[in-house]
C-alpha positions as CSV (number, residue, x, y, z in Angstrom):
1,M,159.8,109.8,102.6
2,T,159.6,110.0,98.8
3,S,161.7,108.4,96.1
4,G,161.5,111.2,93.6
5,S,160.7,114.9,93.3
6,S,157.1,116.1,92.8
7,S,158.0,119.8,92.5
8,L,159.2,121.7,89.4
9,P,162.8,121.1,88.3
10,G,164.0,124.5,89.1
11,A,162.5,124.8,92.6
12,A,165.4,123.6,94.7
13,E,164.5,125.7,97.7
14,H,160.7,125.4,97.8
15,I,158.9,126.1,101.0
16,T,158.4,122.9,103.0
17,A,156.3,121.8,105.9
18,R,159.3,120.2,107.6
19,P,163.0,120.0,107.2
20,S,164.0,118.5,103.9
21,I,167.0,117.1,102.0
22,T,167.2,116.7,98.3
23,V,169.9,114.3,97.0
24,A,171.1,114.8,93.4
25,G,173.5,112.7,91.4
26,L,176.4,114.4,89.6
27,G,176.9,111.6,87.2
28,T,180.2,110.1,86.2
29,G,181.9,113.5,85.4
30,D,180.9,114.1,81.8
31,A,178.9,117.4,81.9
32,D,177.0,116.4,78.7
33,Q,175.5,113.5,80.6
34,L,174.1,115.6,83.4
35,T,170.3,115.7,83.3
36,L,168.6,119.1,82.7
37,G,166.4,118.7,85.8
38,I,169.4,118.2,88.1
39,W,171.3,121.0,86.4
40,R,168.4,123.4,87.1
41,R,168.4,122.2,90.8
42,L,172.1,122.9,91.1
43,Q,171.7,126.4,89.6
44,A,168.8,127.3,91.8
45,A,170.4,126.3,95.0
46,A,171.9,128.9,97.3
47,K,174.5,126.4,98.2
48,V,175.3,122.8,97.2
49,Y,176.6,120.4,99.8
50,V,178.8,117.7,98.3
51,R,180.3,114.6,99.8
52,T,183.6,115.3,98.1
53,E,185.1,117.9,95.8
54,K,187.3,115.3,94.2
55,H,184.9,114.9,91.2
56,P,185.2,116.3,87.6
57,M,181.9,118.3,88.0
58,M,183.3,120.6,90.7
59,S,185.2,122.9,88.3
60,M,182.1,123.4,86.2
61,L,179.9,124.2,89.2
62,R,182.4,126.8,90.4
63,E,182.8,128.3,86.9
64,Q,179.0,128.8,86.9
65,G,179.2,130.6,90.2
66,I,177.4,127.8,92.2
67,A,178.5,127.9,95.8
68,V,179.8,124.5,96.9
69,E,180.6,123.2,100.4
70,P,182.4,119.9,100.4
71,F,182.6,117.5,103.4
72,D,186.2,116.4,102.6
73,R,187.3,117.6,106.0
74,F,185.6,114.6,107.6
75,Y,187.9,112.2,105.6
76,E,190.9,113.9,107.2
77,E,189.5,114.0,110.7
78,S,187.9,110.5,110.9
79,E,189.4,107.1,111.7
80,S,187.4,105.1,109.2
81,F,185.0,105.4,106.2
82,P,182.0,104.4,108.3
83,E,182.8,107.2,110.7
84,V,183.1,109.6,107.8
85,Y,179.7,108.7,106.4
86,D,178.0,108.9,109.9
87,R,179.4,112.4,110.4
88,I,178.3,113.6,107.0
89,V,174.8,112.3,107.5
90,S,174.6,113.9,111.0
91,E,175.8,117.2,109.6
92,L,173.2,117.1,106.8
93,A,170.4,116.5,109.3
94,S,171.6,119.4,111.4
95,L,171.9,121.7,108.4
96,A,168.4,120.7,107.1
97,K,166.8,121.5,110.5
98,A,168.7,124.8,110.8
99,D,167.7,125.8,107.2
100,F,164.1,125.0,107.8
101,E,164.0,127.1,111.0
102,S,165.7,130.1,109.3
103,S,164.0,130.1,105.9
104,G,161.6,127.3,105.7
105,S,163.5,125.8,102.8
106,G,165.4,122.6,102.3
107,I,169.0,121.8,101.4
108,L,170.6,120.2,98.3
109,Y,173.1,117.4,98.7
110,A,175.0,116.3,95.6
111,V,176.9,113.0,95.3
112,P,179.1,111.4,92.5
113,G,177.3,109.1,90.1
114,H,173.8,107.9,90.9
115,P,172.7,108.4,94.5
116,M,171.4,104.8,94.8
117,V,174.6,103.1,93.5
118,A,177.5,102.6,95.9
119,E,176.6,105.7,97.9
120,R,176.6,104.8,101.6
121,T,175.6,108.3,102.8
122,V,172.3,108.1,100.9
123,Q,171.5,104.7,102.4
124,L,172.2,106.2,105.9
125,L,169.9,109.2,105.0
126,R,167.1,106.8,104.1
127,E,167.4,105.3,107.5
128,I,167.8,108.4,109.6
129,C,165.4,110.9,107.9
130,P,162.2,109.2,108.9
131,Q,163.5,109.0,112.5
132,E,164.3,112.7,112.5
133,D,161.1,113.7,110.6
134,I,163.1,115.0,107.7
135,E,161.7,114.8,104.2
136,L,164.1,113.0,101.8
137,T,163.9,113.3,98.0
138,V,166.3,111.3,95.9
139,L,166.9,112.4,92.3
140,G,168.7,110.3,89.7
141,G,171.9,110.8,87.9
142,E,174.1,108.8,85.6
143,S,175.8,106.0,87.4
144,F,179.3,104.8,86.9
145,L,177.6,101.5,85.9
146,D,176.2,103.2,82.8
147,M,179.7,104.1,81.7
148,A,181.1,100.7,82.7
149,F,178.6,98.8,80.5
150,T,179.4,101.1,77.6
151,R,183.2,101.6,77.9
152,L,184.0,98.1,79.1
153,G,181.6,96.6,76.5
154,F,179.6,94.0,78.3
155,D,175.8,93.4,78.7
156,P,174.8,92.9,82.4
157,I,172.0,90.5,81.4
158,E,174.7,87.9,80.7
159,G,175.2,87.8,84.4
160,F,176.7,90.6,86.5
161,Q,177.7,91.5,90.0
162,L,178.8,94.7,91.6
163,L,181.0,94.4,94.7
164,D,182.4,96.9,97.1
165,S,186.2,96.7,97.6
166,A,185.8,97.3,101.3
167,E,183.5,94.4,101.8
168,L,185.0,92.0,99.3
169,K,185.1,88.3,100.4
170,T,186.2,85.2,98.4
171,S,182.8,83.7,98.9
172,M,181.2,86.5,96.9
173,L,183.3,85.7,93.8
174,R,181.6,83.9,90.9
175,P,183.8,83.7,87.9
176,Q,180.9,83.0,85.5
177,L,179.5,86.5,86.1
178,H,180.9,89.8,84.9
179,T,182.3,91.3,88.1
180,L,182.8,95.0,88.8
181,I,184.6,96.0,92.0
182,G,184.0,99.6,92.9
183,Q,185.6,102.2,95.2
184,V,189.1,101.0,94.6
185,Y,190.5,104.3,96.0
186,D,194.2,103.6,96.4
187,A,197.0,101.0,96.0
188,F,196.4,99.6,99.5
189,T,192.7,98.9,98.6
190,A,193.9,97.4,95.3
191,S,196.3,95.2,97.2
192,D,193.5,93.8,99.4
193,V,191.4,93.2,96.3
194,K,194.2,91.4,94.6
195,L,194.8,89.1,97.5
196,T,191.1,88.2,97.7
197,L,190.8,87.6,93.9
198,M,193.9,85.3,94.1
199,E,191.9,82.9,96.3
200,R,189.8,82.1,93.1
201,Y,191.8,83.3,90.1
202,P,195.3,82.4,88.9
203,E,197.9,85.2,89.6
204,D,198.3,85.8,85.8
205,H,194.5,86.0,85.2
206,P,193.8,89.2,83.1
207,V,191.9,92.0,84.9
208,V,190.8,95.4,83.7
209,I,191.4,98.6,85.6
210,G,189.2,101.6,84.7
211,H,189.9,105.1,85.7
212,A,187.4,108.0,85.3
213,L,185.3,106.1,82.7
214,G,183.5,108.4,80.3
215,V,185.3,111.6,81.6
216,P,186.9,113.3,78.6
217,G,190.7,113.6,78.9
218,E,190.8,111.6,82.1
219,E,189.6,108.1,81.1
220,R,192.1,105.3,81.2
221,I,191.4,101.6,80.6
222,L,194.1,99.0,80.8
223,T,194.4,95.2,81.2
224,V,197.0,93.8,83.5
225,P,197.7,90.3,85.0
226,L,196.2,90.0,88.4
227,Y,199.5,90.1,90.3
228,E,200.1,93.6,88.9
229,L,196.8,95.0,90.1
230,D,198.4,97.1,92.9
231,R,201.6,98.0,91.0
232,G,202.2,101.3,89.2
233,Q,198.6,102.6,89.2
234,E,197.3,106.0,90.2
235,Y,194.0,104.9,91.9
236,G,191.4,107.5,92.9
237,N,187.7,108.1,93.6
238,L,186.8,107.2,90.0
239,S,188.7,103.9,89.8
240,L,187.2,100.4,89.5
241,V,188.3,96.8,88.7
242,Y,186.5,94.6,86.1
243,I,186.9,90.9,85.7
244,P,185.1,89.6,82.6
245,A,182.9,86.5,82.9
246,S,184.9,83.3,82.4
247,F,183.9,79.7,82.0
248,D,187.5,78.5,82.2
249,E,187.4,75.0,83.8
250,R,190.3,75.9,86.1
251,L,188.1,78.5,87.7
252,Q,184.9,76.4,87.8
253,N,186.8,73.6,89.4
254,R,187.6,75.8,92.4
255,S,183.9,76.1,93.3
256,F,181.8,73.9,95.6
257,D,178.9,74.2,93.2
258,R,180.9,72.6,90.5
259,L,181.7,69.6,92.8
260,H,178.0,69.2,93.6
261,E,177.3,69.3,89.8
262,I,179.9,66.7,89.0
263,V,178.7,64.3,91.7
264,S,175.1,64.8,90.5
265,I,176.1,63.9,87.0
266,L,178.0,60.8,88.1
267,R,174.9,59.5,89.9
268,S,172.5,60.5,87.0
269,P,171.0,58.0,84.5
270,G,173.6,59.1,81.9
271,G,176.5,59.1,84.4
272,C,178.9,56.4,85.7
273,P,177.3,52.9,86.0
274,W,179.4,52.1,89.0
275,D,178.5,55.3,90.9
276,R,174.8,54.8,90.1
277,E,174.8,51.4,91.7
278,Q,176.3,52.4,95.0
279,T,174.3,52.7,98.2
280,H,175.2,54.0,101.7
281,Q,176.2,50.4,102.8
282,S,178.2,49.5,99.7
283,I,180.6,52.5,100.1
284,R,180.5,52.6,103.9
285,K,183.9,51.0,104.1
286,N,185.3,53.5,101.6
287,F,184.5,56.3,104.0
288,I,186.5,54.6,106.7
289,E,189.4,53.9,104.4
290,E,189.5,57.5,103.1
291,L,189.5,58.8,106.7
292,Y,192.5,56.7,107.6
293,E,194.4,57.7,104.5
294,A,193.8,61.3,105.4
295,L,195.1,60.7,108.9
296,E,198.2,59.0,107.5
297,A,198.9,62.1,105.3
298,I,198.5,64.3,108.4
299,D,200.8,62.0,110.5
300,Q,203.4,62.2,107.7
301,D,203.1,66.0,107.5
302,D,202.5,65.6,103.7
303,P,200.8,68.7,102.3
304,D,200.3,67.2,98.8
305,G,198.9,64.0,100.3
306,M,196.6,65.9,102.6
307,R,195.2,68.0,99.7
308,E,194.4,64.8,97.8
309,E,193.1,62.7,100.8
310,F,190.9,65.6,102.2
311,G,189.3,65.7,98.8
312,D,188.6,62.0,98.9
313,V,186.9,62.4,102.3
314,I,184.8,65.3,101.0
315,L,183.8,63.1,98.0
316,Q,182.4,60.5,100.4
317,V,180.3,63.2,102.1
318,M,179.1,64.4,98.7
319,L,178.2,60.9,97.5
320,H,176.2,60.0,100.6
321,S,174.5,63.4,100.5
322,Q,173.6,63.0,96.8
323,M,171.9,59.7,97.6
324,E,169.7,61.4,100.2
325,E,169.0,64.2,97.7
326,E,167.8,61.7,95.2
327,A,165.6,60.2,97.9
328,G,164.2,63.6,98.7
329,A,165.4,63.6,102.3
330,F,168.1,66.4,102.2
331,N,170.9,67.7,100.1
332,V,174.5,68.7,100.8
333,Y,173.4,72.4,101.2
334,D,171.2,71.3,104.1
335,V,174.3,69.6,105.6
336,I,176.3,72.8,105.2
337,Q,173.5,74.9,106.7
338,E,173.2,72.6,109.8
339,L,177.0,72.7,110.2
340,N,177.1,76.5,110.0
341,E,174.3,76.9,112.5
342,K,175.9,74.4,114.8
343,L,179.3,76.1,114.8
344,V,177.7,79.5,115.5
345,F,175.5,78.1,118.2
346,R,178.3,76.2,120.0
347,H,180.6,79.2,119.9
348,P,178.8,81.9,121.9
349,H,182.3,83.0,123.1
350,V,183.0,84.0,119.5
351,F,179.7,84.8,117.9
352,G,177.9,86.0,121.0
353,D,178.4,87.8,124.3
354,A,179.9,84.9,126.3
355,G,183.6,84.9,126.9
356,A,186.4,82.3,127.0
357,S,189.9,83.3,128.2
358,D,191.5,80.0,127.3
359,S,191.0,76.7,125.5
360,G,189.6,75.0,128.6
361,E,186.8,77.6,129.0
362,A,186.1,77.4,125.3
363,L,185.7,73.6,125.5
364,A,183.5,73.9,128.5
365,S,181.3,76.4,126.6
366,W,181.2,74.1,123.6
367,E,180.0,71.2,125.8
368,R,177.3,73.3,127.5
369,M,176.0,74.5,124.2
370,K,176.1,71.0,122.7
371,A,174.0,69.7,125.5
372,E,171.6,72.7,125.1
373,E,171.4,72.1,121.4
374,K,170.5,68.4,121.9
375,R,167.9,69.4,124.5
376,I,166.3,71.9,122.1
377,K,166.2,69.4,119.3
378,G,164.9,66.7,121.5
379,R,167.6,64.3,120.6
380,N,168.2,62.9,124.1
381,G,164.8,61.5,124.6
382,D,165.7,58.0,123.5
383,R,168.9,57.8,125.5
384,V,168.6,55.8,128.8
385,S,172.3,55.8,129.7
386,V,175.0,58.4,130.0
387,L,177.1,56.2,127.8
388,D,174.8,56.4,124.9
389,G,175.8,58.4,121.9
390,I,179.3,56.8,121.3
391,P,179.4,55.2,117.8
392,Q,179.7,51.4,117.9
393,D,182.1,51.3,115.0
394,L,184.8,53.5,116.6
395,P,188.2,51.8,116.9
396,A,188.2,49.9,120.3
397,L,190.9,52.1,121.8
398,M,189.1,55.3,120.9
399,R,185.8,53.9,122.1
400,A,187.2,52.9,125.5
401,Y,188.6,56.4,125.9
402,K,185.2,58.0,125.2
403,L,183.3,55.5,127.4
404,Q,185.6,56.4,130.3
405,K,185.3,60.1,129.7
406,K,181.5,59.9,129.9
407,A,181.6,57.8,133.0
408,S,184.0,60.2,134.6
409,K,181.6,63.1,134.1
410,V,179.2,61.6,136.6
411,G,181.9,60.8,139.1
412,F,182.7,57.2,138.2
413,D,186.4,57.7,138.2
414,W,189.5,57.7,140.4
415,D,190.7,61.0,141.9
416,E,194.4,60.5,141.1
417,L,196.9,58.5,139.0
418,G,198.2,56.2,141.7
419,P,195.2,53.8,141.8
420,V,195.2,53.7,138.0
421,F,198.8,52.3,138.0
422,A,197.8,49.8,140.7
423,K,194.9,48.7,138.5
424,I,197.3,48.2,135.5
425,E,199.5,46.0,137.7
426,E,196.5,44.0,138.9
427,E,195.3,43.4,135.3
428,L,198.9,42.5,134.2
429,R,199.0,39.8,136.9
430,E,195.7,38.4,135.7
431,V,197.0,38.3,132.1
432,R,200.0,36.3,133.4
433,E,197.8,33.9,135.3
434,A,195.5,33.4,132.3
435,A,198.5,32.8,130.1
436,A,199.8,30.2,132.5
437,L,196.5,28.3,132.4
438,G,196.4,28.3,128.6
439,D,192.8,29.4,128.4
440,K,192.5,31.4,125.2
441,D,189.1,33.0,126.1
442,A,190.4,34.0,129.5
443,Q,193.7,35.3,128.0
444,A,191.8,37.5,125.5
445,G,189.4,38.8,128.2
446,E,192.3,39.7,130.7
447,L,194.3,41.3,127.9
448,G,191.3,43.5,127.1
449,D,191.0,44.5,130.8
450,L,194.7,45.4,130.8
451,L,194.3,47.6,127.7
452,F,191.2,49.3,129.2
453,A,193.3,50.1,132.3
454,V,196.0,51.5,130.2
455,V,193.5,53.8,128.5
456,N,192.5,55.0,131.9
457,A,196.2,56.0,132.5
458,A,196.2,57.8,129.1
459,R,193.3,59.9,130.3
460,F,195.0,60.9,133.5
461,L,198.2,61.7,131.6
462,D,196.1,63.8,129.2
463,A,197.3,61.7,126.2
464,D,194.9,60.4,123.6
465,P,195.7,56.7,123.5
466,E,194.9,56.4,119.8
467,E,197.3,59.1,118.9
468,A,199.9,57.8,121.3
469,L,199.8,54.3,119.8
470,A,199.8,55.8,116.3
471,R,203.1,57.6,117.1
472,T,204.6,54.3,118.5
473,N,203.5,52.5,115.4
474,A,205.3,55.1,113.3
475,K,208.3,54.8,115.5
476,F,208.4,51.0,115.2
477,R,208.1,51.2,111.4
478,S,210.9,53.7,111.1
479,R,213.3,51.6,113.3
480,F,212.3,48.4,111.5
481,L,213.0,50.0,108.1
482,Y,216.4,50.8,109.5
483,I,217.0,47.2,110.2
484,E,216.0,46.3,106.6
485,E,218.3,49.0,105.3
486,Q,221.2,47.6,107.2
487,L,220.5,44.1,105.9
488,R,220.6,45.4,102.3
489,I,223.9,47.3,103.0
490,N,225.4,44.1,104.4
491,G,224.0,42.0,101.6
492,K,221.9,39.9,103.9
493,S,218.4,38.6,104.2
494,F,216.3,38.0,107.3
495,D,217.2,34.3,107.3
496,Q,220.9,35.2,107.3
497,T,220.8,37.3,110.5
498,D,219.7,36.7,114.1
499,L,217.8,38.6,116.8
500,L,221.0,39.7,118.5
501,E,222.2,41.5,115.3
502,M,218.8,42.9,114.7
503,D,218.6,44.2,118.3
504,R,221.9,46.0,117.8
505,W,220.6,47.7,114.6
506,W,217.4,48.5,116.5
507,D,219.4,50.3,119.2
508,E,221.3,52.2,116.5
509,A,218.0,53.4,115.0
510,K,216.7,54.3,118.5
511,K,219.7,56.5,119.1
512,K,219.1,58.2,115.8
513,G,215.7,59.2,117.0
């Protein structure tokens, strides 16, 4: 396979030793920009195969008597663009072989713009031609990028990215770079582009739409707010969207890289004295506090609170990771990499060939892969008990739940709920007996046994005890607040009421839900 032509410019149908395809770029549509070499190739060819006739150069070719055979029929017959491109490439391979057998010459295939810029059929030809023993020659041509740089007025060395509308993802967007989005064929595509851009840009952010750049009489360039990107435009094969580079802080602050940069600055010698002094141990309690504040926002179904508290939790992760980065152990990108790899590895029913018809099967798959992952990494070598691996600092109720679950996996468990209730009754009697004796240590011990038995019941009832108690706490608080409200309404304080009256208000609150 060759990357350029070694024959004379006019010899489009030279005799070849094997089937051959020559790909030529038709440029952006301005005939004055077409290279002399490619024009001679076009004139010398018995027939020019083109991906689409929807290009400004078609009328000129036909005026010059050049036979053109477009592949637009594949767009009408196919279900998707990938299918269109596969069919075009397959057809070109067949035509090249047939032409070689009949005349010993090759075929000429012309594409819009430059063959190596946003032209999927050429990439597919580069893959298939060596397999089919077909010689492939790729000639140049003016790219739409040339016109974009000129007509939109930016220098790509300032930082530039070219993205395909069909493959556009939020993760690709970098506002500090000049961004061109090509192949915006129609309003539906423009709508998809708009929705993706709105993940990073404000809805009123200015964007530029370019139609037929550099084509005399057809070029249109206009700037619109992002929310109007898919409104009132006549998109076509020569349309693109341009977002100029921006260093607006609002855009930078929506990026993870900016967060990493800020935390790094805070911990730097010229940063915040308090942040610089902190260690893993000194802010350990902050991590726990932020987690509980996030849980409170979740329990209160408070979106604004969640947005803020989730950020505080992420900040704790960033600070601890930054400390390790300074020590040369790892950085937060290593944390993200390990998390991504773990998620993919533990979800073979999503990212692999395994299946999971319901959440139970999915969880079982997760547990299998988790165990396999630990085996591969050798992280179970220092564990001597099936109960190892449960963090010591978990809340006692949650830790009891996890201890029982691990013991249950090796068969240390009751088979049904009845004996669990019996155990609760037994432990309750022992609490009463300890209370009667007045032994504080015995009372605390027996109370712990009772709570542990209640956690067992929670497992059998498929209720997380921590969550169940959290709901009860919230319920208690709501009803107690009702009592306080009634005291205010009646102009009373707690020392002016009694338990009987408070119980009555409690029952009222209970009825209200």
